[in-house]
C-alpha positions in Angstrom: 64.2 112.5 91.7 65.5 112.6 88.5 69.4 113.4 87.7 68.3 115.9 85.1 65.1 117.6 84.2 64.9 120.2 81.5 61.5 121.8 81.4 60.2 124.0 78.7 63.4 125.5 77.5 63.4 127.7 74.6 66.7 129.5 73.2 66.9 131.8 70.1 70.0 133.3 68.4 69.1 136.4 66.4 65.7 135.3 65.7 66.8 131.7 64.9 65.1 129.2 67.3 67.6 126.5 68.2 65.5 125.0 71.0 61.8 125.0 71.3 59.8 124.3 74.6 62.3 121.4 74.7 61.7 118.9 77.8 64.2 116.1 78.9 64.3 113.9 81.8 67.0 111.5 82.6 66.9 109.0 85.5 69.8 108.6 87.8 72.4 106.3 86.7 71.1 106.1 83.1 73.1 106.3 80.1 71.3 108.4 77.6 72.6 109.3 74.0 71.4 112.6 72.1 71.7 112.3 68.5 70.7 114.5 65.5 71.8 116.2 62.7 74.1 119.2 62.5 72.2 122.3 63.7 69.6 120.3 65.7 70.7 121.9 69.0 72.5 119.4 70.7 75.5 121.4 71.7 73.2 124.4 72.7 71.3 122.0 75.0 74.7 121.1 76.7 75.6 124.6 77.1 72.5 125.3 78.9 72.7 122.4 81.2 76.1 123.2 82.2 75.5 126.9 82.6 77.7 128.1 79.8 74.6 129.7 78.1 71.5 130.9 79.5 68.0 129.9 78.3 65.7 132.6 77.0 62.8 130.6 79.0 62.2 127.5 80.9 64.1 125.6 83.9 67.0 123.0 84.7 67.0 120.9 87.7 69.8 118.6 88.5 69.2 116.1 91.3 66.0 118.1 92.0 67.7 121.6 92.5 66.9 124.3 90.1 70.3 125.4 88.6 68.9 127.5 85.8 70.6 130.6 87.0 73.6 129.1 88.7 77.0 129.6 87.3 79.0 126.5 85.7 81.3 126.5 88.8 78.1 126.1 91.1 76.8 123.4 89.0 80.2 121.7 89.2 80.0 121.8 93.0 76.5 119.9 92.7 78.4 117.1 90.7 77.9 118.1 87.1 81.0 117.6 84.9 81.3 118.0 81.1 83.7 117.3 78.2 83.7 119.7 75.0 84.2 118.8 71.4 87.5 120.0 71.2 90.1 119.2 74.1 90.4 121.8 76.7 93.7 120.8 78.3 97.2 122.3 79.6 99.1 121.2 76.4 102.3 122.5 77.5 102.2 120.4 80.8 102.8 116.8 81.4 99.9 114.5 81.7 100.7 114.1 85.5 100.7 117.8 86.0 97.3 118.1 84.3 96.0 115.6 86.8 97.6 117.1 89.7 96.2 120.6 88.7 92.7 119.3 88.5 93.3 117.3 91.8 94.3 120.2 93.4 91.4 122.6 92.0 88.9 120.1 92.9 90.5 119.7 96.4 90.4 115.8 95.7 92.0 113.2 97.7 92.5 110.9 94.9 96.1 109.9 94.5 97.3 110.8 90.9 99.5 107.6 90.5 96.7 105.4 91.5 94.4 107.2 89.5 96.2 107.1 86.4 97.1 103.4 87.0 93.6 102.6 87.4 92.9 104.2 83.9 96.1 102.6 82.3 97.8 105.9 81.7 100.5 106.1 84.1 103.1 105.0 81.8 102.5 108.3 79.8 102.6 110.5 83.0 105.8 112.5 82.0 104.8 112.8 78.5 103.5 116.6 77.7 99.9 116.6 76.7 100.6 118.2 73.1 102.9 115.1 72.6 100.0 112.7 73.2 98.1 111.2 70.4 94.7 112.9 70.0 93.1 109.8 71.2 95.0 109.8 74.2 94.3 113.6 74.7 90.6 112.6 74.6 91.0 110.2 77.3 92.8 113.0 79.3 89.9 115.0 78.9 87.6 112.3 80.2 89.7 111.5 83.1 89.8 115.5 84.1 86.0 115.3 84.3 86.4 112.2 86.4 88.7 113.8 89.0 85.6 116.0 89.9 84.1 112.9 91.2 80.7 113.9 89.1 77.2 112.5 89.8 76.3 113.7 86.1 78.7 113.9 83.3 77.8 115.4 79.8 80.3 113.9 77.1 80.2 116.0 73.8 81.2 113.7 71.2 84.1 112.0 73.0 85.3 110.0 69.9 85.2 112.8 67.4 88.1 112.6 65.1 89.9 109.4 66.5 90.5 106.0 65.1 88.1 103.2 65.6 90.7 101.5 68.0 91.0 104.8 70.1 87.1 105.1 69.9 86.8 101.5 71.4 89.2 102.6 74.4 87.1 105.7 75.1 83.8 103.5 74.9 85.3 101.0 77.4 86.4 103.8 79.7 82.7 105.1 79.8 81.3 101.5 80.2 83.7 101.5 83.4 82.0 104.2 84.9 79.9 103.2 87.9 76.3 103.3 87.7 76.2 106.0 90.5 77.2 108.4 87.6 74.8 109.3 85.3 76.1 109.8 81.7 74.7 111.8 78.8 76.5 111.6 75.6 76.3 113.6 72.2 77.8 111.3 69.7 77.5 110.8 65.8 79.2 107.3 66.0 76.3 105.0 66.0 78.3 101.9 67.1 79.4 104.0 70.1 75.8 105.1 70.7 74.3 101.6 70.5 77.0 100.2 72.7 76.5 102.7 75.4 73.1 104.0 75.5 70.1 102.6 77.6 68.1 105.4 76.0 68.3 107.5 72.8 66.9 110.8 72.3 66.5 112.1 68.5 66.7 115.7 68.1 65.4 117.6 65.1 65.4 121.5 64.6 65.1 121.8 68.4 62.6 119.6 69.5 62.6 115.7 70.1 61.8 113.8 66.9 61.8 110.3 69.0 63.0 108.9 71.9 63.3 105.3 73.0 65.7 102.4 73.5 68.5 101.3 71.4 66.3 98.5 69.6 63.4 101.0 69.2 65.5 103.7 67.7 67.2 101.2 65.3 64.1 100.1 63.8 62.3 103.6 63.4 61.9 104.5 59.8 62.6 108.2 60.2 65.9 107.8 62.2 67.0 105.0 59.8 66.3 107.3 56.9 67.7 110.7 58.0 69.9 110.4 61.1 71.7 107.0 61.5 75.5 107.5 60.2 75.3 111.4 60.1 78.5 112.8 60.6 80.4 116.1 61.3 80.7 118.7 64.0 77.8 120.3 65.8 77.5 124.1 64.7 74.9 124.9 67.0 
């Protein structure tokens, strides 16, 4: 059974075809990176997988269950968690309050103190999230996803807009995740991609241009010429 299967997904916006009969299969425990230029359809794909957007056609299966018409809430109950390009936090609350709220909502038995100590942020527990550095806020976003005890995590540009040192911290956090958790990451920083991904899927105009291992993608002529090193925010 696959952790994720996207089958023949098509999505149009006002006549613009963003995804074209798109197929994707990710094995349990895999670290999969999705790369491509702005407008390739990466974030639209994540929106469809997480239930934020409905496809025009096709199906999405999470651990063998057809979730195509299920709400984001019901997908979360199946073990799917997602982070976004922009932080989605309670900025006026402390770090500890954000974690405790997430624990309550998810009915988690995790201990907030132990949880934050494990991830090296307990010493920042009383600081309001708005006063944390942007890199720390990105860490908190990742922690709020982990509170859900996910089986499948979608990480949408987790290192965007942060320093190289903060990017390394985020990378190390993701590397620490147990292999029981499947991770799919959209990322423009190719150093992060090559440090994390088992396989890489390259999107172009809503379709897969190429898919392979880190070494295969590194040496693929079209990827080298067009996509490696591309930067900026996803606009689809």
